[in-house]
ZAPA-692362 format. One line per 3 residues: number of its first residue (from 1); for each residue x, y, z of C-alpha. Coordinates in Angstrom, 2 decimals. Layout:
BEGIN
NUM	X:Y:Z; ...;
END
This chain:
BEGIN
1	99.19:119.73:143.92; 98.22:119.05:140.36; 96.25:121.53:138.31;
4	93.44:120.87:135.92; 91.56:122.74:133.26; 88.42:122.02:131.33;
7	89.08:120.91:127.76; 86.89:122.11:124.94; 85.70:119.91:122.10;
10	86.69:121.04:118.62; 83.38:119.94:117.08; 80.04:121.61:117.84;
13	77.21:119.67:119.45; 73.84:121.29:118.83; 70.22:120.52:119.59;
16	67.93:121.90:116.88; 64.25:122.67:117.29; 61.71:123.82:114.72;
19	60.06:127.24:114.89; 56.88:128.41:113.14; 59.03:130.05:110.52;
22	60.43:126.63:109.52; 56.93:125.41:108.74; 56.09:128.59:106.86;
25	59.33:128.46:104.88; 58.69:124.89:103.76; 55.34:125.90:102.31;
28	52.15:123.98:101.51; 53.38:122.06:98.48; 56.45:120.58:100.19;
31	54.47:119.76:103.33; 51.70:118.08:101.35; 54.27:115.93:99.56;
34	55.88:114.99:102.86; 52.53:114.19:104.47; 51.52:112.07:101.50;
37	54.76:110.11:101.67; 54.32:109.53:105.40; 50.82:108.18:104.87;
40	51.94:105.98:101.97; 54.66:104.47:104.16; 52.33:104.08:107.15;
43	49.61:102.42:105.04; 52.22:100.20:103.36; 53.58:98.91:106.66;
46	50.15:98.38:108.16; 49.29:96.27:105.12; 52.56:94.36:105.53;
49	51.51:93.59:109.08; 48.14:92.34:107.81; 49.96:89.97:105.47;
52	52.21:88.90:108.32; 49.23:88.10:110.55; 47.80:85.96:107.76;
55	51.06:83.99:107.54; 51.97:85.37:104.10; 55.15:87.18:105.11;
58	58.10:84.84:105.54; 60.77:85.89:108.02; 60.87:88.80:110.46;
61	58.94:92.00:109.76; 60.75:94.93:111.37; 58.27:97.71:110.73;
64	58.97:101.37:111.33; 55.53:102.66:112.27; 56.10:105.80:114.33;
67	59.49:106.56:112.76; 58.33:107.64:109.29; 58.31:111.36:110.02;
70	62.02:111.71:110.64; 63.16:109.88:107.52; 60.60:111.48:105.21;
73	61.69:114.88:106.47; 65.35:114.08:105.85; 64.72:112.57:102.41;
76	62.67:115.58:101.35; 65.91:117.57:101.07; 68.06:114.91:99.37;
79	68.66:114.82:95.64; 68.31:111.79:93.40; 72.10:111.51:93.14;
82	72.49:111.41:96.91; 72.67:107.91:98.35; 71.38:106.24:101.49;
85	71.64:102.92:103.22; 70.26:101.61:106.46; 69.60:98.78:108.89;
88	67.22:95.83:109.06; 64.36:98.17:110.00; 64.45:99.83:106.63;
91	61.09:99.77:104.83; 60.51:103.44:105.63; 64.01:104.44:104.51;
94	63.69:102.62:101.23; 60.25:103.96:100.47; 61.02:107.52:101.54;
97	64.05:107.76:99.23; 62.35:105.89:96.39; 59.17:107.97:96.65;
100	61.20:111.11:96.13; 62.70:109.47:93.07; 59.42:108.44:91.42;
103	57.27:111.32:92.70; 58.42:114.70:91.48; 55.67:116.34:93.50;
106	53.56:117.19:90.51; 50.35:115.56:91.71; 47.90:116.43:94.46;
109	46.81:113.28:96.36; 43.65:115.09:97.48; 42.42:115.42:93.93;
112	44.34:113.05:91.67; 44.81:109.30:91.61; 48.12:107.89:92.71;
115	50.58:107.87:89.77; 51.46:104.51:88.26; 55.12:105.01:89.18;
118	54.18:105.25:92.85; 51.85:102.26:92.60; 54.59:100.24:90.94;
121	57.05:101.21:93.67; 54.61:100.00:96.34; 54.04:96.77:94.42;
124	57.71:95.95:93.81; 58.71:96.84:97.37; 55.98:94.65:98.82;
127	56.95:91.86:96.43; 60.55:92.04:97.63; 59.54:91.96:101.29;
130	57.43:88.86:100.59; 60.33:87.22:98.73; 58.73:87.33:95.27;
133	60.39:87.64:91.88; 58.94:91.07:90.92; 60.86:92.57:93.85;
136	63.80:94.90:93.45; 66.22:92.12:94.42; 64.10:89.44:92.72;
139	62.91:88.22:96.13; 66.33:87.41:97.56; 66.63:90.42:99.81;
142	63.29:90.27:101.54; 62.45:92.69:104.32; 65.99:93.40:105.47;
145	68.00:93.72:102.23; 66.38:96.37:100.04; 68.33:97.99:97.23;
148	67.40:100.18:94.29; 70.49:101.92:93.00; 68.61:104.11:90.52;
151	66.79:105.75:93.40; 69.96:106.10:95.47; 69.21:103.26:97.90;
154	72.44:101.31:98.06; 71.10:98.65:100.41; 69.57:98.03:103.79;
157	71.34:95.54:105.98; 70.43:92.76:108.40; 73.66:93.10:110.39;
160	73.33:95.85:112.97; 75.74:98.58:111.86; 76.91:96.39:108.97;
163	76.06:98.91:106.28; 77.86:101.86:107.86; 81.37:101.06:106.48;
166	79.82:100.50:103.04; 78.20:103.94:103.19; 81.63:105.42:103.88;
169	82.74:103.83:100.62; 79.90:105.43:98.70; 80.81:108.77:100.29;
172	84.48:108.30:99.40; 83.48:107.69:95.80; 81.28:110.79:95.70;
175	84.05:112.88:97.20; 86.41:111.75:94.44; 83.83:112.59:91.79;
178	83.46:116.06:93.34; 79.84:116.42:92.20; 78.39:117.73:95.47;
181	76.48:114.52:96.19; 76.28:113.14:99.71; 75.47:109.95:101.59;
184	73.20:109.37:104.58; 73.69:106.15:106.52; 70.89:105.30:108.96;
187	71.28:103.13:112.03; 69.77:102.73:115.47; 70.95:103.36:118.99;
190	72.17:99.76:119.28; 74.64:100.21:116.44; 76.27:103.14:118.23;
193	78.25:100.69:120.36; 79.49:98.48:117.53; 83.15:98.63:116.58;
196	82.74:99.02:112.84; 80.52:102.08:113.37; 83.17:103.72:115.54;
199	85.87:102.80:113.02; 83.72:104.32:110.29; 83.22:107.55:112.23;
202	86.98:107.89:112.55; 87.65:107.16:108.87; 84.93:109.54:107.73;
205	86.43:112.31:109.84; 89.98:111.45:108.78; 89.08:111.55:105.08;
208	86.54:114.39:105.48; 83.82:112.37:103.75; 80.45:113.86:102.74;
211	78.40:111.53:104.90; 75.75:111.96:107.58; 75.57:109.33:110.30;
214	71.83:109.47:110.98; 70.97:107.80:114.29; 67.36:106.70:114.58;
217	67.25:106.54:118.34; 63.99:104.69:119.03; 64.90:104.14:122.70;
220	65.12:100.33:122.59; 67.19:97.51:121.15; 64.73:94.62:121.22;
223	63.69:95.17:124.81; 66.87:96.64:126.26; 66.55:100.30:127.17;
226	69.06:103.05:126.47; 70.00:103.22:130.14; 70.90:99.53:129.98;
229	73.00:100.09:126.86; 75.18:103.03:127.89; 75.91:105.59:130.57;
232	75.71:108.43:128.03; 72.32:107.97:126.36; 72.58:110.96:124.03;
235	73.85:108.98:121.07; 74.99:112.00:119.06; 77.80:112.40:121.59;
238	79.58:109.56:119.82; 80.62:111.84:117.01; 82.35:114.41:119.19;
241	85.29:112.22:120.10; 86.14:112.02:116.40; 85.82:115.76:115.83;
244	82.55:115.42:113.93; 79.89:118.16:114.17; 76.89:116.54:115.82;
247	73.22:117.42:116.04; 70.36:116.21:118.20; 66.72:116.62:117.33;
250	63.19:115.52:118.22; 62.57:112.79:115.65; 58.83:112.89:116.21;
253	58.75:116.44:114.86; 59.27:116.26:111.07; 60.05:119.95:110.72;
256	62.73:119.80:113.42; 64.38:116.95:111.51; 64.10:118.87:108.27;
259	65.74:121.92:109.87; 68.58:119.79:111.26; 69.01:118.03:107.91;
262	69.31:121.41:106.21; 72.16:122.32:108.58; 73.84:118.97:107.97;
265	73.57:119.24:104.18; 75.14:122.68:104.23; 78.21:121.22:105.92;
268	78.39:118.20:103.67; 77.87:120.01:100.38; 80.48:122.61:101.33;
271	83.04:119.87:101.91; 82.97:120.23:105.69; 81.56:116.79:106.43;
274	80.97:114.37:107.99; 78.17:115.04:110.47; 76.16:113.07:113.02;
277	72.41:113.61:113.33; 70.50:111.91:116.15; 66.71:111.85:115.79;
280	64.94:110.66:118.92; 61.91:108.67:117.80; 59.70:105.83:118.96;
283	58.75:102.56:117.33; 55.11:101.73:118.03; 55.39:97.97:117.65;
286	57.68:95.32:119.06; 61.06:94.66:117.46; 59.37:92.41:114.91;
289	55.73:91.87:113.97; 52.56:93.72:114.83; 52.27:93.42:118.60;
292	53.12:96.36:120.86; 56.14:96.18:123.14; 53.82:96.19:126.13;
295	52.60:92.74:125.10; 56.06:91.48:126.04; 56.19:93.39:129.29;
298	59.23:95.59:128.68; 57.28:98.82:128.35; 53.91:100.05:129.58;
301	50.73:100.81:127.70; 50.79:104.32:129.16; 54.26:104.90:127.68;
304	53.07:103.73:124.28; 49.93:105.85:124.43; 51.95:108.94:125.33;
307	54.27:108.33:122.37; 51.33:107.99:119.97; 50.03:111.38:121.09;
310	53.19:112.80:119.50; 52.73:110.91:116.25; 54.67:112.75:113.52;
313	51.76:112.39:111.09; 49.41:114.06:113.59; 51.89:116.88:114.15;
316	52.19:117.46:110.42; 48.42:117.41:109.97; 47.82:119.84:112.84;
319	50.38:122.33:111.57; 49.03:122.25:108.03; 45.45:122.67:109.21;
322	46.36:125.56:111.48; 47.73:127.37:108.43; 44.73:126.56:106.25;
325	46.84:124.35:103.98; 44.79:121.21:104.71; 41.22:120.46:105.77;
328	39.50:117.32:107.05; 38.21:116.40:103.60; 41.66:116.75:102.08;
331	43.26:114.76:104.88; 40.72:111.97:104.43; 41.52:111.92:100.71;
334	45.26:111.61:101.40; 44.72:108.81:103.90; 42.34:106.90:101.66;
337	44.60:107.21:98.62; 47.52:105.79:100.60; 45.40:102.93:101.92;
340	44.13:102.13:98.43; 47.69:102.13:97.03; 48.93:99.74:99.74;
343	45.95:97.39:99.37; 46.25:97.46:95.57; 49.87:96.30:95.87;
346	48.96:93.37:98.09; 45.97:92.54:95.86; 48.30:92.08:92.87;
349	50.49:89.74:94.92; 47.77:87.60:96.46; 44.64:85.73:95.44;
352	41.74:84.03:97.19; 41.94:80.30:97.82; 39.91:78.27:100.30;
355	38.43:81.34:101.94; 41.77:83.04:102.61; 44.50:84.98:100.83;
358	47.49:83.15:99.38; 50.51:84.31:97.39; 50.03:84.19:93.61;
361	52.05:81.08:92.86; 53.48:82.38:89.58; 55.26:85.16:91.46;
364	57.53:82.88:93.46; 61.09:82.79:92.09; 61.88:79.67:90.10;
367	64.10:77.36:92.16; 66.54:77.25:89.23; 67.34:80.84:90.20;
370	68.75:79.67:93.54; 72.46:79.85:92.70; 72.37:82.32:89.84;
373	74.44:85.41:90.45; 76.74:83.95:93.08; 79.49:85.27:90.86;
376	79.65:87.13:87.56; 79.73:85.52:84.14; 83.20:86.96:83.31;
379	81.80:88.71:80.23; 84.12:91.58:81.17; 86.89:89.47:79.60;
382	85.23:89.34:76.17; 87.82:90.32:73.58; 90.81:89.86:75.88;
385	93.57:87.59:74.58; 94.97:85.32:77.26; 98.49:83.98:77.18;
388	100.64:81.50:79.08; 104.37:81.75:79.62; 105.08:78.95:77.14;
391	103.58:80.93:74.27; 104.76:84.36:75.34; 106.86:86.08:72.64;
394	108.36:88.87:74.72; 111.65:88.94:76.57; 111.80:87.09:79.89;
397	114.45:87.06:82.57; 114.80:86.20:86.22; 112.93:88.71:88.40;
400	111.79:88.79:92.01; 108.12:88.13:92.59; 107.78:91.20:94.82;
403	109.11:93.40:92.01; 106.51:91.99:89.63; 103.78:92.69:92.20;
406	104.80:96.34:92.43; 105.38:96.74:88.69; 101.99:95.43:87.57;
409	100.22:97.71:90.04; 102.19:100.74:88.83; 101.26:99.87:85.27;
412	97.56:99.60:86.05; 97.65:102.90:87.95; 99.18:104.48:84.86;
415	96.55:103.17:82.50; 93.35:103.50:84.57; 92.69:106.20:87.15;
418	89.85:104.18:88.69; 92.34:102.07:90.64; 93.54:103.03:94.10;
421	95.25:101.12:96.90; 94.32:101.26:100.58; 95.75:99.61:103.67;
424	97.97:99.95:106.69; 101.47:101.38:106.19; 101.36:101.13:102.42;
427	102.62:104.67:101.76; 106.08:104.60:103.34; 109.12:102.32:103.72;
430	109.59:102.16:99.94; 106.44:100.23:99.17; 104.95:99.32:102.51;
433	105.97:96.48:104.78; 106.83:94.17:101.85; 107.51:96.52:98.94;
436	104.30:95.72:97.08; 103.33:99.40:96.57; 106.79:100.58:95.54;
439	106.53:103.40:93.01; 102.92:104.28:93.80; 102.96:106.74:96.74;
442	105.32:109.22:95.06; 103.42:109.34:91.78; 99.85:109.04:93.07;
445	99.75:110.12:96.73; 95.99:110.65:96.49; 95.51:107.07:95.26;
448	97.74:105.37:97.82; 95.73:105.76:100.98; 97.13:104.75:104.37;
451	94.65:103.76:107.05; 94.61:103.54:110.81; 94.44:100.05:112.26;
454	90.79:99.55:111.44; 90.38:96.52:109.19; 86.62:96.41:109.59;
457	86.33:100.06:108.68; 88.62:100.29:105.67; 87.72:96.91:104.17;
460	84.06:97.85:104.37; 84.78:101.30:102.94; 86.44:99.68:99.93;
463	83.52:97.31:99.58; 81.22:100.31:99.41; 83.43:101.96:96.79;
466	83.35:98.80:94.69; 79.56:98.51:94.89; 79.23:102.17:93.93;
469	80.87:101.25:90.63; 82.98:104.31:89.83; 86.32:103.20:91.28;
472	88.14:99.91:91.77; 89.87:99.44:95.13; 92.89:97.27:95.83;
475	92.98:96.52:99.56; 96.10:95.31:101.29; 95.38:93.22:104.37;
478	98.73:93.01:106.11; 98.09:89.44:107.35; 95.23:87.12:106.39;
481	94.43:86.44:110.05; 93.13:90.00:110.13; 90.34:88.91:107.81;
484	88.74:87.50:110.95; 88.70:91.03:112.35; 86.95:92.25:109.19;
487	84.85:89.11:108.77; 81.46:90.81:108.62; 82.50:93.08:105.77;
490	84.43:90.37:103.90; 81.87:87.59:104.18; 78.47:88.96:105.21;
493	78.72:92.05:103.03; 81.20:91.88:100.14; 80.90:88.16:99.43;
496	77.10:88.09:99.56; 76.28:91.42:97.91; 75.91:90.30:94.31;
499	73.70:87.32:95.10; 71.73:88.91:97.95; 70.75:91.98:95.95;
502	69.45:90.01:92.99; 72.51:88.65:91.21; 73.47:91.64:89.09;
505	75.47:94.02:91.29; 79.19:94.19:90.53; 81.76:94.25:93.34;
508	85.13:94.89:91.63; 87.50:94.72:94.58; 90.91:93.05:94.87;
511	92.11:92.02:98.33; 95.83:91.30:98.58; 97.18:89.35:101.54;
514	100.07:87.03:102.31; 100.66:83.70:104.00; 103.46:84.10:106.55;
517	103.98:80.49:107.61; 107.58:80.03:108.70; 108.23:83.69:109.48;
520	107.93:83.33:113.26; 104.82:85.47:113.64; 102.88:82.84:115.54;
523	99.28:81.76:115.70; 97.59:85.05:114.86; 99.65:86.10:111.84;
526	100.31:82.88:109.96; 97.10:81.41:108.59; 96.40:80.23:105.07;
529	92.96:81.79:104.42; 92.14:79.86:101.24; 89.92:77.34:103.02;
532	87.96:80.05:104.79; 87.45:82.23:101.71; 86.49:79.19:99.64;
535	83.44:78.74:101.88; 82.02:82.02:100.52; 81.12:81.62:96.83;
538	81.09:85.37:96.23; 84.88:85.44:96.45; 87.23:84.45:93.68;
541	90.62:83.29:95.01; 93.81:83.55:92.97; 97.25:82.27:93.95;
544	100.26:82.85:91.68; 103.47:80.91:92.26; 105.69:82.67:89.68;
547	106.39:86.28:88.64; 105.02:85.70:85.14; 101.80:84.19:86.42;
550	101.38:86.91:89.03; 101.28:89.69:86.45; 98.80:87.90:84.21;
553	96.57:86.79:87.05; 96.64:90.16:88.80; 95.59:91.87:85.58;
556	92.65:89.48:85.38; 91.82:90.03:89.04; 91.78:93.78:88.47;
559	89.59:93.37:85.38; 87.11:91.09:87.18; 83.75:92.45:88.33;
562	83.72:90.10:91.34; 85.72:90.47:94.55; 89.04:88.66:94.19;
565	91.46:87.65:96.92; 95.01:87.70:95.55; 96.84:85.30:97.83;
568	100.61:85.62:98.16; 103.32:83.90:100.20; 106.22:85.51:102.02;
571	108.54:82.68:100.90; 107.99:83.70:97.30; 108.47:87.47:97.63;
574	112.25:87.39:97.28; 112.36:84.27:95.11; 113.26:84.66:91.45;
577	111.56:83.27:88.42; 110.95:84.06:84.79; 109.10:87.31:84.25;
580	108.93:90.37:82.07; 110.78:93.57:82.90; 108.79:95.83:80.58;
583	105.46:94.21:79.64; 102.77:94.20:82.31; 99.70:94.21:80.10;
586	99.06:90.51:79.43; 96.33:88.39:81.01; 96.08:84.83:82.31;
589	92.51:83.54:82.62; 90.82:83.04:85.95; 89.66:79.48:86.45;
592	92.57:77.90:84.58; 95.01:75.55:86.34; 98.41:74.72:84.90;
595	100.27:71.43:84.61; 103.78:72.44:85.68; 105.29:68.94:85.57;
598	104.05:66.11:83.38; 103.86:62.58:84.75; 101.81:59.43:84.91;
601	102.25:57.86:88.36; 99.99:60.15:90.38; 98.58:63.68:90.33;
604	99.60:66.37:92.81; 97.26:69.32:93.30; 98.82:72.30:95.04;
607	99.40:76.07:94.99; 101.78:78.90:95.94; 105.06:77.92:97.63;
610	104.22:74.21:97.58; 104.41:74.13:93.77; 108.17:74.51:93.51;
613	108.75:72.28:96.53; 106.62:69.51:95.02; 108.59:69.74:91.77;
616	111.92:69.64:93.61; 110.92:66.62:95.70; 109.54:64.72:92.69;
619	112.75:65.39:90.76; 114.91:64.39:93.70; 112.98:61.15:94.26;
622	112.78:60.36:90.56; 108.99:60.00:90.76; 106.82:60.26:87.67;
625	104.36:62.62:89.35; 102.16:65.07:87.48; 102.03:68.37:89.37;
628	99.24:70.89:88.86; 99.39:74.48:90.05; 95.72:75.19:90.77;
631	96.12:79.00:90.57; 92.37:79.67:90.90; 91.21:78.23:94.22;
634	87.58:79.29:94.63; 84.91:76.65:94.07; 83.71:78.30:90.88;
637	87.25:78.73:89.58; 88.61:75.20:90.02; 89.69:73.89:86.63;
640	88.02:70.50:86.67; 88.85:69.93:83.01; 92.60:70.02:83.68;
643	92.25:68.17:86.98; 89.95:65.54:85.51; 92.21:64.89:82.54;
646	95.09:64.18:84.89; 93.02:61.99:87.22; 91.79:59.87:84.33;
649	95.43:59.36:83.35; 97.03:58.66:86.74; 94.09:57.30:88.81;
652	95.83:58.50:91.98; 95.78:61.96:93.55; 97.62:63.82:96.31;
655	96.22:67.09:97.66; 99.19:69.06:98.96; 98.87:72.17:101.13;
658	101.22:73.77:103.58; 98.90:74.81:106.38; 97.14:73.08:109.25;
661	94.41:70.49:108.94; 91.95:72.66:110.84; 91.80:75.62:108.41;
664	92.23:73.36:105.44; 91.48:74.27:101.85; 92.26:70.75:100.68;
667	89.30:69.22:102.52; 86.87:70.96:100.16; 88.85:70.01:97.05;
670	89.25:66.40:98.17; 85.56:65.98:98.87; 84.55:67.41:95.51;
673	87.21:65.47:93.64; 86.21:62.11:95.10; 82.56:62.67:94.24;
676	83.38:63.75:90.68; 86.00:61.12:89.85; 85.23:58.21:92.13;
679	85.16:55.72:89.25; 88.63:56.75:88.08; 90.41:56.58:91.44;
682	92.38:53.52:92.45; 92.37:54.65:96.08; 91.07:57.54:98.20;
685	92.70:60.89:97.59; 95.80:61.28:99.74; 96.39:64.50:101.61;
688	99.56:66.17:102.78; 98.91:68.93:105.29; 100.21:70.45:108.50;
691	99.28:69.67:112.06; 96.05:70.34:113.90; 97.21:73.45:115.74;
694	98.10:76.79:114.20; 101.84:77.59:114.22; 103.60:78.68:117.39;
697	106.34:81.29:117.65; 108.92:78.72:118.76; 110.98:77.92:115.68;
700	110.88:74.20:116.37; 107.17:74.03:117.09; 106.38:76.31:114.17;
703	108.27:74.10:111.75; 106.46:71.02:113.01; 103.10:72.68:112.34;
706	103.40:73.16:108.58; 104.49:71.22:105.53; 108.00:71.38:104.10;
709	110.03:69.18:101.80; 110.37:66.46:104.45; 106.60:66.05:104.74;
712	106.20:66.13:100.97; 108.88:63.48:100.58; 107.17:61.28:103.16;
715	103.77:61.81:101.58; 105.01:60.92:98.11; 106.72:57.80:99.46;
718	103.49:56.71:101.17; 101.59:57.24:97.95; 104.02:55.07:95.98;
721	103.86:52.37:98.65; 100.05:52.38:98.71; 99.92:52.29:94.92;
724	102.14:49.22:95.04; 99.89:47.52:97.59; 96.83:48.38:95.51;
727	98.49:46.95:92.39; 99.49:43.80:94.23; 95.96:43.33:95.56;
730	94.47:43.68:92.09; 97.01:41.24:90.65;
END
């Protein structure tokens, strides 16, 4: 018969309660500050609900009334240099951290007027929630995307759990700086079951990051209860499987949360992080808006009334009064001051018209601001001299593209310690699975960071590092199809961050990945991601077809303050072309295409492995085709000057891409080209592309799915024939 034994967890799991000594130790000044902040947040959100009822708040209002005590208690122990982020229900988080930034605790709300810095915080936060230009994100973020980096708020997030990987990145950056600063990432019980949160817990434990995963367990999703979400409803248990010390606390008791936060901070600041802290709280209103949950039938009025009896503000007031630190007159003064501050903020944002309040029209963002900040202005390249191969004065010889990839990265690692590389299997096998990191792991083992198979987690972590601004990650995504695994971080987070948070946040991240068409890896490892990434204007997309171009373009990608996808092709890795063996410091501009073959019959637009194939076919067929290597593929980087000059000369265009019709990049280019140059075209733009389906593993079926020289030859022949028919018709 088998035997069994009980296994013990390596990480502690503790429930912390407050004792009278915790209240006494905090003292009257700290408690008064905390109580004041709670009332400011409560009054602010009640005023937001008033605006919402009057139809002045656009979009959902996820208020946190009932949950203020836990976050104010936690924030009371954080320093200005510590960072936080949180979920869509984030007004209280933002205000609690920002209030500690602007309010040094030097004023007594019972006797003094609210400082202008606090009033301005209330005003700008309310403006942002209403979508107005004085807001911290200039009105773009609204209720769910609040960021104020100066105060340590690195962004709230509308995607449940979406900000957690980014917080890991901020923690990774702080760990590297070794300044004792920490990160708190807040999320609800619903996010505990999301994959990227679990990936982030594992990465934080693996890298020993100084981060607290603070679970605001308010007992409900929208209407779904904890028991309907999971068998184990104690959400702090999620940390134990990753070896993370975990704590559970009554979130309605501010001093219990403060005591637990103190224990967490001790671990984090001593380098023993991460930690999980679950605060059980209760949201008084429905998921969105100002009606109680009972109005929708998923909880009872008795349940809500019982929860309100444990209101964290009431608990704080009772404890202070019992110690003689607060009286009724003082409490009334605190409450009235908070109410006045909240109403003053809304009064500055609204005016009377037709017997009701309306938004002050001058505060709406100008519509010309709509697209500003989608990408940076490239001012980071001021003073840099760009060069093309034709004017290069150094020594060139035939080199493999993969060697140039590794060499330029080694050079940048030598010259700038902000760069690091992260990805799966990049630290072994002499440069990873393709050799792209050759020379890095031995010299900089702490800057060549292997990851578990957790694309969502490590891509998001690197996004958070980039947004933090101190380091510049280079992420290797083994296959571009895996970008669909990490889609939220790549497209909802990294791509949108600059624009969403007001247009002026930098996201200097380079994502390297390869197209593996023809390698037999089948449908889920062979995509060309250019068309997908081109749909997200936050991304710049670069594709180099030669060793020389790769070095210059990669240097520019690494210099860029926007996220850049560096797209490679397996067919080119072992191919040889002209490149330098000792100079890896030159730059080729982003947004500049290159005419690689002059001609006058028709224009061919293409990139990566199709460039050399198009040249070979044109030479073989004796066709006077002009071939342009696009190099920069994102919408903002397309070189319409070079393209337009060629179109006006040839009047006929072929868009050539290797991959399938259904994930096509060429569709976007063709549409834009025909609208821009309709008057110069003798016929619609021709397209050469693969089949409808993604490639199969079968060698025969795979080959039929993508474009090779045969398809290019046929496409060029059809173009010549159609040009002849068009000429005959005109004649």
